Biopython code that builds the backbone (N, CA, C, O; Angstrom):
import numpy as np
from Bio.PDB.StructureBuilder import StructureBuilder

atoms = [
    (1, "MET", "N", (55.330, -123.446, 143.003)),
    (1, "MET", "CA", (56.281, -123.463, 141.900)),
    (1, "MET", "C", (55.516, -123.350, 140.582)),
    (1, "MET", "O", (54.441, -123.929, 140.425)),
    (2, "SER", "N", (56.079, -122.602, 139.646)),
    (2, "SER", "CA", (55.403, -122.414, 138.370)),
    (2, "SER", "C", (55.678, -123.581, 137.419)),
    (2, "SER", "O", (56.553, -124.412, 137.664)),
    (3, "ASP", "N", (54.921, -123.619, 136.347)),
    (3, "ASP", "CA", (55.072, -124.674, 135.349)),
    (3, "ASP", "C", (56.336, -124.467, 134.521)),
    (3, "ASP", "O", (56.837, -123.347, 134.424)),
    (4, "PRO", "N", (56.855, -125.544, 133.923)),
    (4, "PRO", "CA", (58.001, -125.403, 133.023)),
    (4, "PRO", "C", (57.668, -124.495, 131.844)),
    (4, "PRO", "O", (56.515, -124.367, 131.434)),
    (5, "VAL", "N", (58.708, -123.876, 131.318)),
    (5, "VAL", "CA", (58.584, -122.961, 130.185)),
    (5, "VAL", "C", (59.445, -123.495, 129.042)),
    (5, "VAL", "O", (60.591, -123.896, 129.247)),
    (6, "VAL", "N", (58.881, -123.492, 127.847)),
    (6, "VAL", "CA", (59.611, -123.926, 126.658)),
    (6, "VAL", "C", (59.929, -122.703, 125.811)),
    (6, "VAL", "O", (59.092, -121.817, 125.640)),
    (7, "VAL", "N", (61.133, -122.664, 125.291)),
    (7, "VAL", "CA", (61.574, -121.583, 124.419)),
    (7, "VAL", "C", (62.048, -122.207, 123.118)),
    (7, "VAL", "O", (62.765, -123.207, 123.120)),
    (8, "VAL", "N", (61.639, -121.605, 122.006)),
    (8, "VAL", "CA", (62.133, -122.000, 120.694)),
    (8, "VAL", "C", (62.727, -120.746, 120.057)),
    (8, "VAL", "O", (62.026, -119.760, 119.830)),
    (9, "ALA", "N", (64.007, -120.798, 119.778)),
    (9, "ALA", "CA", (64.696, -119.650, 119.187)),
    (9, "ALA", "C", (65.237, -120.041, 117.816)),
    (9, "ALA", "O", (65.874, -121.083, 117.661)),
    (10, "THR", "N", (64.977, -119.197, 116.831)),
    (10, "THR", "CA", (65.474, -119.420, 115.479)),
    (10, "THR", "C", (66.649, -118.481, 115.235)),
    (10, "THR", "O", (66.568, -117.276, 115.471)),
    (11, "ILE", "N", (67.735, -119.065, 114.760)),
    (11, "ILE", "CA", (68.959, -118.322, 114.461)),
    (11, "ILE", "C", (69.246, -118.510, 112.984)),
    (11, "ILE", "O", (69.260, -119.640, 112.496)),
    (12, "VAL", "N", (69.474, -117.420, 112.263)),
    (12, "VAL", "CA", (69.812, -117.502, 110.844)),
    (12, "VAL", "C", (71.216, -116.924, 110.663)),
    (12, "VAL", "O", (71.456, -115.740, 110.900)),
    (13, "ALA", "N", (72.126, -117.786, 110.242)),
    (13, "ALA", "CA", (73.504, -117.373, 110.031)),
    (13, "ALA", "C", (73.641, -116.608, 108.713)),
    (13, "ALA", "O", (72.956, -116.899, 107.733)),
    (14, "LYS", "N", (74.528, -115.641, 108.717)),
    (14, "LYS", "CA", (74.894, -115.008, 107.456)),
    (14, "LYS", "C", (75.591, -116.063, 106.599)),
    (14, "LYS", "O", (76.236, -116.960, 107.140)),
    (15, "PRO", "N", (75.473, -115.975, 105.278)),
    (15, "PRO", "CA", (76.176, -116.944, 104.424)),
    (15, "PRO", "C", (77.661, -116.988, 104.782)),
    (15, "PRO", "O", (78.315, -115.952, 104.903)),
    (16, "GLY", "N", (78.173, -118.185, 104.947)),
    (16, "GLY", "CA", (79.578, -118.388, 105.285)),
    (16, "GLY", "C", (79.878, -118.296, 106.773)),
    (16, "GLY", "O", (81.024, -118.497, 107.174)),
    (17, "GLN", "N", (78.889, -117.998, 107.600)),
    (17, "GLN", "CA", (79.098, -117.854, 109.041)),
    (17, "GLN", "C", (78.537, -119.024, 109.847)),
    (17, "GLN", "O", (78.477, -118.970, 111.075)),
    (18, "GLU", "N", (78.135, -120.063, 109.156)),
    (18, "GLU", "CA", (77.522, -121.210, 109.835)),
    (18, "GLU", "C", (78.450, -121.825, 110.888)),
    (18, "GLU", "O", (78.003, -122.161, 111.985)),
    (19, "GLU", "N", (79.700, -121.969, 110.569)),
    (19, "GLU", "CA", (80.638, -122.568, 111.517)),
    (19, "GLU", "C", (80.807, -121.687, 112.750)),
    (19, "GLU", "O", (80.921, -122.196, 113.865)),
    (20, "VAL", "N", (80.824, -120.376, 112.559)),
    (20, "VAL", "CA", (80.922, -119.445, 113.681)),
    (20, "VAL", "C", (79.726, -119.629, 114.612)),
    (20, "VAL", "O", (79.886, -119.703, 115.830)),
    (21, "VAL", "N", (78.525, -119.702, 114.032)),
    (21, "VAL", "CA", (77.308, -119.881, 114.823)),
    (21, "VAL", "C", (77.369, -121.209, 115.577)),
    (21, "VAL", "O", (77.103, -121.250, 116.778)),
    (22, "GLU", "N", (77.713, -122.279, 114.892)),
    (22, "GLU", "CA", (77.741, -123.592, 115.532)),
    (22, "GLU", "C", (78.746, -123.643, 116.677)),
    (22, "GLU", "O", (78.445, -124.197, 117.734)),
    (23, "LYS", "N", (79.923, -123.079, 116.484)),
    (23, "LYS", "CA", (80.937, -123.094, 117.540)),
    (23, "LYS", "C", (80.526, -122.221, 118.721)),
    (23, "LYS", "O", (80.760, -122.585, 119.874)),
    (24, "ALA", "N", (79.917, -121.078, 118.441)),
    (24, "ALA", "CA", (79.488, -120.186, 119.519)),
    (24, "ALA", "C", (78.416, -120.849, 120.379)),
    (24, "ALA", "O", (78.465, -120.776, 121.607)),
    (25, "VAL", "N", (77.462, -121.488, 119.739)),
    (25, "VAL", "CA", (76.395, -122.143, 120.498)),
    (25, "VAL", "C", (76.941, -123.338, 121.264)),
    (25, "VAL", "O", (76.562, -123.558, 122.414)),
    (26, "ALA", "N", (77.815, -124.105, 120.652)),
    (26, "ALA", "CA", (78.406, -125.260, 121.339)),
    (26, "ALA", "C", (79.141, -124.815, 122.603)),
    (26, "ALA", "O", (79.065, -125.482, 123.634)),
    (27, "ALA", "N", (79.842, -123.704, 122.524)),
    (27, "ALA", "CA", (80.552, -123.187, 123.694)),
    (27, "ALA", "C", (79.567, -122.759, 124.778)),
    (27, "ALA", "O", (79.810, -122.990, 125.962)),
    (28, "ALA", "N", (78.468, -122.142, 124.385)),
    (28, "ALA", "CA", (77.466, -121.684, 125.355)),
    (28, "ALA", "C", (76.737, -122.863, 125.994)),
    (28, "ALA", "O", (76.412, -122.823, 127.180)),
    (29, "GLN", "N", (76.483, -123.899, 125.223)),
    (29, "GLN", "CA", (75.706, -125.039, 125.729)),
    (29, "GLN", "C", (76.307, -125.630, 126.994)),
    (29, "GLN", "O", (75.588, -125.951, 127.940)),
    (30, "GLU", "N", (77.594, -125.771, 127.009)),
    (30, "GLU", "CA", (78.250, -126.381, 128.162)),
    (30, "GLU", "C", (77.933, -125.601, 129.435)),
    (30, "GLU", "O", (77.635, -126.193, 130.471)),
    (31, "ALA", "N", (77.998, -124.285, 129.356)),
    (31, "ALA", "CA", (77.704, -123.449, 130.523)),
    (31, "ALA", "C", (76.208, -123.447, 130.844)),
    (31, "ALA", "O", (75.821, -123.554, 132.008)),
    (32, "VAL", "N", (75.377, -123.325, 129.822)),
    (32, "VAL", "CA", (73.935, -123.248, 130.052)),
    (32, "VAL", "C", (73.414, -124.540, 130.665)),
    (32, "VAL", "O", (72.522, -124.503, 131.513)),
    (33, "HIS", "N", (73.948, -125.667, 130.256)),
    (33, "HIS", "CA", (73.493, -126.948, 130.795)),
    (33, "HIS", "C", (73.688, -127.040, 132.309)),
    (33, "HIS", "O", (73.030, -127.852, 132.960)),
    (34, "THR", "N", (74.568, -126.232, 132.876)),
    (34, "THR", "CA", (74.796, -126.250, 134.325)),
    (34, "THR", "C", (73.986, -125.185, 135.057)),
    (34, "THR", "O", (74.024, -125.126, 136.286)),
    (35, "GLU", "N", (73.254, -124.342, 134.329)),
    (35, "GLU", "CA", (72.466, -123.296, 134.974)),
    (35, "GLU", "C", (71.297, -123.909, 135.752)),
    (35, "GLU", "O", (70.691, -124.883, 135.305)),
    (36, "PRO", "N", (70.987, -123.337, 136.909)),
    (36, "PRO", "CA", (69.848, -123.832, 137.690)),
    (36, "PRO", "C", (68.559, -123.755, 136.880)),
    (36, "PRO", "O", (68.269, -122.731, 136.262)),
    (37, "GLY", "N", (67.792, -124.837, 136.887)),
    (37, "GLY", "CA", (66.502, -124.840, 136.201)),
    (37, "GLY", "C", (66.545, -125.202, 134.734)),
    (37, "GLY", "O", (65.498, -125.253, 134.088)),
    (38, "CYS", "N", (67.730, -125.457, 134.183)),
    (38, "CYS", "CA", (67.821, -125.861, 132.771)),
    (38, "CYS", "C", (67.454, -127.336, 132.660)),
    (38, "CYS", "O", (68.143, -128.203, 133.195)),
    (39, "LEU", "N", (66.360, -127.603, 131.957)),
    (39, "LEU", "CA", (65.917, -128.978, 131.734)),
    (39, "LEU", "C", (66.263, -129.462, 130.334)),
    (39, "LEU", "O", (66.364, -130.665, 130.093)),
    (40, "LEU", "N", (66.444, -128.522, 129.411)),
    (40, "LEU", "CA", (66.781, -128.864, 128.022)),
    (40, "LEU", "C", (67.329, -127.620, 127.351)),
    (40, "LEU", "O", (66.760, -126.536, 127.484)),
    (41, "TYR", "N", (68.431, -127.771, 126.630)),
    (41, "TYR", "CA", (69.008, -126.679, 125.843)),
    (41, "TYR", "C", (69.661, -127.370, 124.656)),
    (41, "TYR", "O", (70.846, -127.700, 124.681)),
    (42, "ALA", "N", (68.859, -127.583, 123.611)),
    (42, "ALA", "CA", (69.259, -128.445, 122.496)),
    (42, "ALA", "C", (69.267, -127.659, 121.186)),
    (42, "ALA", "O", (68.276, -127.022, 120.828)),
    (43, "PHE", "N", (70.372, -127.709, 120.490)),
    (43, "PHE", "CA", (70.609, -126.957, 119.262)),
    (43, "PHE", "C", (70.430, -127.869, 118.056)),
    (43, "PHE", "O", (70.932, -128.993, 118.041)),
    (44, "HIS", "N", (69.706, -127.380, 117.037)),
    (44, "HIS", "CA", (69.402, -128.180, 115.848)),
    (44, "HIS", "C", (69.651, -127.386, 114.576)),
    (44, "HIS", "O", (69.427, -126.176, 114.527)),
    (45, "ARG", "N", (70.109, -128.070, 113.572)),
    (45, "ARG", "CA", (70.276, -127.506, 112.226)),
    (45, "ARG", "C", (68.993, -127.805, 111.456)),
    (45, "ARG", "O", (68.512, -128.937, 111.478)),
    (46, "ASN", "N", (68.433, -126.803, 110.775)),
    (46, "ASN", "CA", (67.247, -127.015, 109.943)),
    (46, "ASN", "C", (67.700, -127.637, 108.633)),
    (46, "ASN", "O", (68.368, -126.981, 107.834)),
    (47, "LEU", "N", (67.346, -128.891, 108.405)),
    (47, "LEU", "CA", (67.798, -129.600, 107.196)),
    (47, "LEU", "C", (67.206, -129.023, 105.921)),
    (47, "LEU", "O", (67.784, -129.185, 104.847)),
    (48, "GLY", "N", (66.074, -128.359, 106.018)),
    (48, "GLY", "CA", (65.427, -127.798, 104.834)),
    (48, "GLY", "C", (65.845, -126.387, 104.502)),
    (48, "GLY", "O", (65.522, -125.883, 103.426)),
    (49, "LYS", "N", (66.568, -125.732, 105.416)),
    (49, "LYS", "CA", (66.968, -124.337, 105.207)),
    (49, "LYS", "C", (68.408, -124.157, 105.664)),
    (49, "LYS", "O", (68.652, -123.919, 106.847)),
    (50, "PRO", "N", (69.359, -124.264, 104.756)),
    (50, "PRO", "CA", (70.765, -124.092, 105.125)),
    (50, "PRO", "C", (70.988, -122.755, 105.833)),
    (50, "PRO", "O", (70.465, -121.720, 105.422)),
    (51, "GLY", "N", (71.770, -122.805, 106.895)),
    (51, "GLY", "CA", (72.083, -121.597, 107.645)),
    (51, "GLY", "C", (71.063, -121.257, 108.712)),
    (51, "GLY", "O", (71.253, -120.297, 109.459)),
    (52, "GLN", "N", (69.984, -122.023, 108.803)),
    (52, "GLN", "CA", (68.978, -121.773, 109.838)),
    (52, "GLN", "C", (69.118, -122.830, 110.927)),
    (52, "GLN", "O", (69.265, -124.021, 110.656)),
    (53, "TYR", "N", (69.068, -122.352, 112.163)),
    (53, "TYR", "CA", (69.219, -123.212, 113.323)),
    (53, "TYR", "C", (68.059, -122.968, 114.280)),
    (53, "TYR", "O", (67.499, -121.873, 114.336)),
    (54, "ILE", "N", (67.712, -124.002, 115.024)),
    (54, "ILE", "CA", (66.642, -123.911, 116.003)),
    (54, "ILE", "C", (67.180, -124.375, 117.359)),
    (54, "ILE", "O", (67.737, -125.466, 117.481)),
    (55, "MET", "N", (67.006, -123.536, 118.357)),
    (55, "MET", "CA", (67.358, -123.894, 119.728)),
    (55, "MET", "C", (66.053, -124.197, 120.447)),
    (55, "MET", "O", (65.138, -123.374, 120.462)),
    (56, "VAL", "N", (65.971, -125.375, 121.039)),
    (56, "VAL", "CA", (64.801, -125.757, 121.827)),
    (56, "VAL", "C", (65.254, -125.825, 123.279)),
    (56, "VAL", "O", (66.187, -126.547, 123.630)),
    (57, "GLU", "N", (64.568, -125.055, 124.106)),
    (57, "GLU", "CA", (64.932, -124.975, 125.514)),
    (57, "GLU", "C", (63.729, -125.352, 126.376)),
    (57, "GLU", "O", (62.577, -125.157, 125.992)),
    (58, "LYS", "N", (64.030, -125.889, 127.536)),
    (58, "LYS", "CA", (62.984, -126.110, 128.538)),
    (58, "LYS", "C", (63.561, -125.703, 129.883)),
    (58, "LYS", "O", (64.629, -126.157, 130.295)),
    (59, "TRP", "N", (62.823, -124.837, 130.546)),
    (59, "TRP", "CA", (63.249, -124.307, 131.836)),
    (59, "TRP", "C", (62.252, -124.713, 132.907)),
    (59, "TRP", "O", (61.049, -124.776, 132.658)),
    (60, "GLU", "N", (62.749, -124.980, 134.073)),
    (60, "GLU", "CA", (61.951, -125.421, 135.206)),
    (60, "GLU", "C", (60.828, -124.427, 135.538)),
    (60, "GLU", "O", (59.763, -124.825, 136.009)),
    (61, "SER", "N", (61.071, -123.146, 135.292)),
    (61, "SER", "CA", (60.094, -122.115, 135.627)),
    (61, "SER", "C", (60.411, -120.832, 134.868)),
    (61, "SER", "O", (61.481, -120.690, 134.276)),
    (62, "GLN", "N", (59.470, -119.912, 134.898)),
    (62, "GLN", "CA", (59.699, -118.592, 134.307)),
    (62, "GLN", "C", (60.852, -117.894, 135.029)),
    (62, "GLN", "O", (61.628, -117.163, 134.414)),
    (63, "GLU", "N", (60.954, -118.127, 136.335)),
    (63, "GLU", "CA", (62.029, -117.530, 137.116)),
    (63, "GLU", "C", (63.395, -118.040, 136.646)),
    (63, "GLU", "O", (64.337, -117.260, 136.511)),
    (64, "ALA", "N", (63.498, -119.330, 136.403)),
    (64, "ALA", "CA", (64.762, -119.906, 135.922)),
    (64, "ALA", "C", (65.114, -119.336, 134.546)),
    (64, "ALA", "O", (66.279, -119.048, 134.271)),
    (65, "LEU", "N", (64.117, -119.173, 133.690)),
    (65, "LEU", "CA", (64.360, -118.566, 132.376)),
    (65, "LEU", "C", (64.847, -117.129, 132.548)),
    (65, "LEU", "O", (65.733, -116.682, 131.820)),
    (66, "GLY", "N", (64.277, -116.414, 133.499)),
    (66, "GLY", "CA", (64.707, -115.041, 133.757)),
    (66, "GLY", "C", (66.160, -114.959, 134.191)),
    (66, "GLY", "O", (66.892, -114.070, 133.757)),
    (67, "VAL", "N", (66.576, -115.880, 135.041)),
    (67, "VAL", "CA", (67.980, -115.930, 135.477)),
    (67, "VAL", "C", (68.872, -116.237, 134.277)),
    (67, "VAL", "O", (69.924, -115.620, 134.106)),
    (68, "HIS", "N", (68.452, -117.185, 133.452)),
    (68, "HIS", "CA", (69.212, -117.527, 132.242)),
    (68, "HIS", "C", (69.383, -116.300, 131.346)),
    (68, "HIS", "O", (70.450, -116.082, 130.772)),
    (69, "GLY", "N", (68.327, -115.507, 131.233)),
    (69, "GLY", "CA", (68.376, -114.324, 130.373)),
    (69, "GLY", "C", (69.410, -113.298, 130.787)),
    (69, "GLY", "O", (69.804, -112.451, 129.985)),
    (70, "LYS", "N", (69.857, -113.367, 132.041)),
    (70, "LYS", "CA", (70.857, -112.429, 132.555)),
    (70, "LYS", "C", (72.224, -113.080, 132.751)),
    (70, "LYS", "O", (73.169, -112.426, 133.191)),
    (71, "ALA", "N", (72.326, -114.364, 132.425)),
    (71, "ALA", "CA", (73.545, -115.124, 132.700)),
    (71, "ALA", "C", (74.690, -114.750, 131.760)),
    (71, "ALA", "O", (74.477, -114.304, 130.632)),
    (72, "GLN", "N", (75.890, -114.943, 132.253)),
    (72, "GLN", "CA", (77.088, -114.634, 131.478)),
    (72, "GLN", "C", (77.151, -115.435, 130.179)),
    (72, "GLN", "O", (77.581, -114.914, 129.150)),
    (73, "ALA", "N", (76.726, -116.697, 130.220)),
    (73, "ALA", "CA", (76.794, -117.539, 129.016)),
    (73, "ALA", "C", (75.957, -116.938, 127.886)),
    (73, "ALA", "O", (76.367, -116.973, 126.726)),
    (74, "LEU", "N", (74.798, -116.395, 128.216)),
    (74, "LEU", "CA", (73.939, -115.809, 127.189)),
    (74, "LEU", "C", (74.519, -114.492, 126.683)),
    (74, "LEU", "O", (74.429, -114.192, 125.492)),
    (75, "ARG", "N", (75.109, -113.712, 127.571)),
    (75, "ARG", "CA", (75.775, -112.461, 127.133)),
    (75, "ARG", "C", (76.937, -112.778, 126.198)),
    (75, "ARG", "O", (77.116, -112.125, 125.170)),
    (76, "ASP", "N", (77.721, -113.785, 126.568)),
    (76, "ASP", "CA", (78.854, -114.185, 125.724)),
    (76, "ASP", "C", (78.372, -114.696, 124.368)),
    (76, "ASP", "O", (78.974, -114.400, 123.336)),
    (77, "LEU", "N", (77.276, -115.470, 124.377)),
    (77, "LEU", "CA", (76.736, -115.987, 123.124)),
    (77, "LEU", "C", (76.264, -114.843, 122.233)),
    (77, "LEU", "O", (76.534, -114.839, 121.032)),
    (78, "GLY", "N", (75.573, -113.888, 122.806)),
    (78, "GLY", "CA", (75.112, -112.740, 122.028)),
    (78, "GLY", "C", (76.264, -111.998, 121.377)),
    (78, "GLY", "O", (76.177, -111.603, 120.215)),
    (79, "ALA", "N", (77.345, -111.808, 122.124)),
    (79, "ALA", "CA", (78.521, -111.126, 121.576)),
    (79, "ALA", "C", (79.153, -111.947, 120.453)),
    (79, "ALA", "O", (79.565, -111.394, 119.434)),
    (80, "ALA", "N", (79.231, -113.260, 120.638)),
    (80, "ALA", "CA", (79.839, -114.129, 119.625)),
    (80, "ALA", "C", (79.012, -114.194, 118.349)),
    (80, "ALA", "O", (79.559, -114.361, 117.259)),
    (81, "LEU", "N", (77.696, -114.062, 118.480)),
    (81, "LEU", "CA", (76.818, -114.146, 117.308)),
    (81, "LEU", "C", (76.598, -112.808, 116.610)),
    (81, "LEU", "O", (76.085, -112.774, 115.492)),
    (82, "ALA", "N", (76.975, -111.720, 117.245)),
    (82, "ALA", "CA", (76.623, -110.378, 116.764)),
    (82, "ALA", "C", (76.900, -110.157, 115.278)),
    (82, "ALA", "O", (76.043, -109.626, 114.571)),
    (83, "ASP", "N", (78.059, -110.546, 114.797)),
    (83, "ASP", "CA", (78.411, -110.318, 113.389)),
    (83, "ASP", "C", (78.152, -111.534, 112.511)),
    (83, "ASP", "O", (78.424, -111.495, 111.311)),
    (84, "ALA", "N", (77.630, -112.615, 113.089)),
    (84, "ALA", "CA", (77.467, -113.867, 112.339)),
    (84, "ALA", "C", (76.027, -114.159, 111.945)),
    (84, "ALA", "O", (75.776, -115.072, 111.159)),
    (85, "VAL", "N", (75.082, -113.400, 112.477)),
    (85, "VAL", "CA", (73.676, -113.680, 112.178)),
    (85, "VAL", "C", (73.104, -112.652, 111.207)),
    (85, "VAL", "O", (73.499, -111.486, 111.192)),
    (86, "ALA", "N", (72.155, -113.131, 110.394)),
    (86, "ALA", "CA", (71.552, -112.299, 109.361)),
    (86, "ALA", "C", (70.438, -111.411, 109.894)),
    (86, "ALA", "O", (70.079, -110.419, 109.259)),
    (87, "ALA", "N", (69.889, -111.754, 111.052)),
    (87, "ALA", "CA", (68.770, -111.007, 111.628)),
    (87, "ALA", "C", (68.746, -111.284, 113.124)),
    (87, "ALA", "O", (69.371, -112.237, 113.588)),
    (88, "PRO", "N", (68.031, -110.461, 113.880)),
    (88, "PRO", "CA", (67.881, -110.769, 115.309)),
    (88, "PRO", "C", (67.248, -112.142, 115.498)),
    (88, "PRO", "O", (66.443, -112.584, 114.678)),
    (89, "LEU", "N", (67.619, -112.806, 116.577)),
    (89, "LEU", "CA", (67.036, -114.115, 116.861)),
    (89, "LEU", "C", (65.524, -113.977, 117.042)),
    (89, "LEU", "O", (65.046, -113.011, 117.637)),
    (90, "ASP", "N", (64.789, -114.941, 116.528)),
    (90, "ASP", "CA", (63.341, -114.999, 116.713)),
    (90, "ASP", "C", (63.100, -115.929, 117.891)),
    (90, "ASP", "O", (63.259, -117.143, 117.771)),
    (91, "VAL", "N", (62.717, -115.362, 119.029)),
    (91, "VAL", "CA", (62.565, -116.128, 120.263)),
    (91, "VAL", "C", (61.089, -116.214, 120.626)),
    (91, "VAL", "O", (60.407, -115.198, 120.765)),
    (92, "GLN", "N", (60.609, -117.442, 120.778)),
    (92, "GLN", "CA", (59.229, -117.703, 121.160)),
    (92, "GLN", "C", (59.224, -118.391, 122.521)),
    (92, "GLN", "O", (59.890, -119.409, 122.706)),
    (93, "VAL", "N", (58.480, -117.842, 123.465)),
    (93, "VAL", "CA", (58.335, -118.441, 124.792)),
    (93, "VAL", "C", (56.964, -119.091, 124.826)),
    (93, "VAL", "O", (55.951, -118.438, 124.577)),
    (94, "LEU", "N", (56.935, -120.391, 125.139)),
    (94, "LEU", "CA", (55.725, -121.190, 124.976)),
    (94, "LEU", "C", (55.264, -121.852, 126.272)),
    (94, "LEU", "O", (56.065, -122.158, 127.156)),
    (95, "ALA", "N", (53.970, -122.061, 126.358)),
    (95, "ALA", "CA", (53.374, -122.845, 127.440)),
    (95, "ALA", "C", (52.548, -123.944, 126.784)),
    (95, "ALA", "O", (51.886, -123.691, 125.777)),
    (96, "PRO", "N", (52.571, -125.155, 127.329)),
    (96, "PRO", "CA", (51.832, -126.250, 126.703)),
    (96, "PRO", "C", (50.321, -126.051, 126.791)),
    (96, "PRO", "O", (49.810, -125.452, 127.737)),
    (97, "VAL", "N", (49.632, -126.560, 125.800)),
    (97, "VAL", "CA", (48.177, -126.628, 125.793)),
    (97, "VAL", "C", (47.847, -128.099, 126.015)),
    (97, "VAL", "O", (48.096, -128.921, 125.133)),
    (98, "PRO", "N", (47.290, -128.450, 127.178)),
    (98, "PRO", "CA", (47.055, -129.860, 127.488)),
    (98, "PRO", "C", (46.155, -130.556, 126.456)),
    (98, "PRO", "O", (45.190, -129.984, 125.948)),
    (99, "GLY", "N", (46.508, -131.789, 126.175)),
    (99, "GLY", "CA", (45.696, -132.599, 125.276)),
    (99, "GLY", "C", (46.326, -133.961, 125.083)),
    (99, "GLY", "O", (47.550, -134.092, 125.081)),
    (100, "GLY", "N", (45.512, -134.951, 124.926)),
    (100, "GLY", "CA", (46.020, -136.306, 124.699)),
    (100, "GLY", "C", (46.783, -136.808, 125.907)),
    (100, "GLY", "O", (46.481, -136.450, 127.046)),
    (101, "ASP", "N", (47.767, -137.636, 125.645)),
    (101, "ASP", "CA", (48.620, -138.202, 126.682)),
    (101, "ASP", "C", (49.508, -137.089, 127.240)),
    (101, "ASP", "O", (50.250, -136.461, 126.483)),
    (102, "ALA", "N", (49.448, -136.836, 128.530)),
    (102, "ALA", "CA", (50.214, -135.749, 129.146)),
    (102, "ALA", "C", (51.718, -135.896, 128.928)),
    (102, "ALA", "O", (52.423, -134.894, 128.815)),
    (103, "THR", "N", (52.209, -137.110, 128.867)),
    (103, "THR", "CA", (53.635, -137.345, 128.653)),
    (103, "THR", "C", (54.038, -137.051, 127.217)),
    (103, "THR", "O", (55.138, -136.555, 126.973)),
    (104, "LEU", "N", (53.172, -137.348, 126.273)),
    (104, "LEU", "CA", (53.486, -137.164, 124.861)),
    (104, "LEU", "C", (53.056, -135.808, 124.322)),
    (104, "LEU", "O", (53.497, -135.392, 123.251)),
    (105, "GLY", "N", (52.194, -135.119, 125.065)),
    (105, "GLY", "CA", (51.604, -133.883, 124.556)),
    (105, "GLY", "C", (52.330, -132.614, 124.948)),
    (105, "GLY", "O", (51.851, -131.523, 124.640)),
    (106, "ALA", "N", (53.474, -132.714, 125.620)),
    (106, "ALA", "CA", (54.229, -131.521, 126.011)),
    (106, "ALA", "C", (55.702, -131.866, 126.100)),
    (106, "ALA", "O", (56.076, -133.012, 126.351)),
    (107, "LEU", "N", (56.519, -130.868, 125.892)),
    (107, "LEU", "CA", (57.961, -131.043, 126.074)),
    (107, "LEU", "C", (58.290, -130.999, 127.539)),
    (107, "LEU", "O", (59.455, -131.127, 127.914)),
]
sb = StructureBuilder()
sb.init_structure("model")
sb.init_model(0)
sb.init_chain("A")
sb.init_seg("    ")
for serial, (resi, resn, name, xyz) in enumerate(atoms, 1):
    if name == "N":
        sb.init_residue(resn, " ", resi, " ")
    sb.init_atom(name, np.array(xyz, "f"), 0.0, 1.0, " ", f" {name:<3s}", serial, name[0])
structure = sb.get_structure()
């Protein structure tokens, strides 16, 4: 089995579209939380940058992330966000770099 994979995605709403973005992600979260291999799918508002949101995800494996990438919930989310975002999502796929306390040093 492969190691867990962390994803950090930045979403920037068009001015006045913040509520659309928040509702679309909230609707997707319910479905994504039931996807196989989903360990974390947490949506955050950037307090220092209005209209910017950060999604932090943790997947059991690269394979689970791949399945998520093709899932209906993600397709629906993309369609719902299409006219509400100012730019394409900035998606970073991450692997931990071991250091310090293993429990505290990785998501």
